[in-house]
C-alpha positions in Angstrom: 93.2 101.2 100.0 94.6 103.5 97.3 95.2 107.2 97.8 96.0 109.8 95.3 99.2 111.7 96.0 97.8 115.0 97.2 101.1 116.5 98.2 104.7 115.8 97.3 106.6 113.5 99.7 107.7 115.8 102.4 111.1 117.3 102.6 111.8 115.6 105.8 112.8 112.3 104.2 116.3 112.2 105.8 114.9 112.9 109.2 112.2 110.3 108.8 114.7 107.7 107.7 117.0 108.5 110.6 114.1 108.1 113.0 113.1 104.7 111.5 116.6 103.4 111.4 117.3 104.4 115.0 114.4 102.2 116.3 115.5 98.9 117.7 113.7 96.1 115.7 115.5 92.8 116.0 113.9 89.9 114.2 110.7 88.9 116.0 110.4 92.3 117.8 109.3 94.7 115.1 106.2 96.0 116.8 107.6 99.5 117.5 108.8 100.1 114.0 105.6 98.8 112.5 103.5 101.2 114.6 105.8 104.1 113.9 105.7 103.5 110.1 101.9 103.0 110.2 101.5 106.3 112.1 103.9 108.0 109.7 101.7 107.2 106.8 98.4 108.0 108.6 99.9 111.4 109.6 100.3 112.1 105.9 96.8 111.2 104.9 97.3 107.7 103.6 95.6 104.5 104.7 98.3 101.9 105.3 97.5 98.3 106.0 99.3 95.8 108.3 98.9 92.1 107.5 99.1 89.3 110.0 102.8 89.0 109.6 103.4 92.7 110.5 104.1 93.8 106.9 103.1 97.4 106.3 101.8 98.4 102.8 100.4 101.5 101.3 99.4 102.4 97.8 100.3 105.9 96.6 98.9 106.9 93.3 100.7 109.5 91.2 99.2 112.2 89.1 99.9 110.6 85.7 97.8 107.4 85.1 100.0 106.5 82.1 103.3 106.6 84.1 105.1 103.4 85.0 104.4 101.9 88.4 107.1 101.6 91.0 107.2 99.3 94.0 109.4 100.0 97.0 110.1 97.3 99.5 112.3 97.1 102.6 112.9 94.9 105.6 111.6 96.4 108.9 113.7 94.2 111.1 117.4 94.3 111.9 119.9 91.5 112.2 119.9 90.6 115.9 122.7 88.8 117.8 122.8 87.6 121.3 125.9 86.8 123.3 125.8 83.1 124.0 129.1 82.6 125.8 132.3 84.4 126.5 135.4 82.4 125.9 138.5 82.4 128.1 140.3 84.6 125.6 137.6 87.3 126.1 135.9 86.8 122.7 132.2 86.6 122.7 130.3 83.8 121.0 127.1 85.1 119.4 124.1 83.4 118.0 121.5 84.8 115.6 118.2 86.1 117.0 115.1 85.3 115.1 114.8 84.1 111.6 
C-alpha cells in the first residue's frame, strides 16, 4: 500500500538505526528485527508489508510527482558464526550460521 509522506522523516534517524543495528538477527533468526522495523513504520503512519520470506517493504510517496523515484534496500540479518571446535592452541574454529 502506498502512503503519501505526511511528515518529514523524523530527526531520530541515528537513534533508530542504533536500535535496529543493536538487535541480534543472525541468518535464519530475523523475527525480532522484522517485527521492530514493521512496528517502526506503523508507528509513523505507514502500512508496511512483510512477505513470506520476512522481507519488509513500504512505499513512501513524496510531495513532487515529477521527482525521480528512489529505492532503498538493506539486509536485515547479520553474519552469524558458531564455534565448531577449539583447537589445542586455543584458536576457535567457526562455521557460518544460516545462508
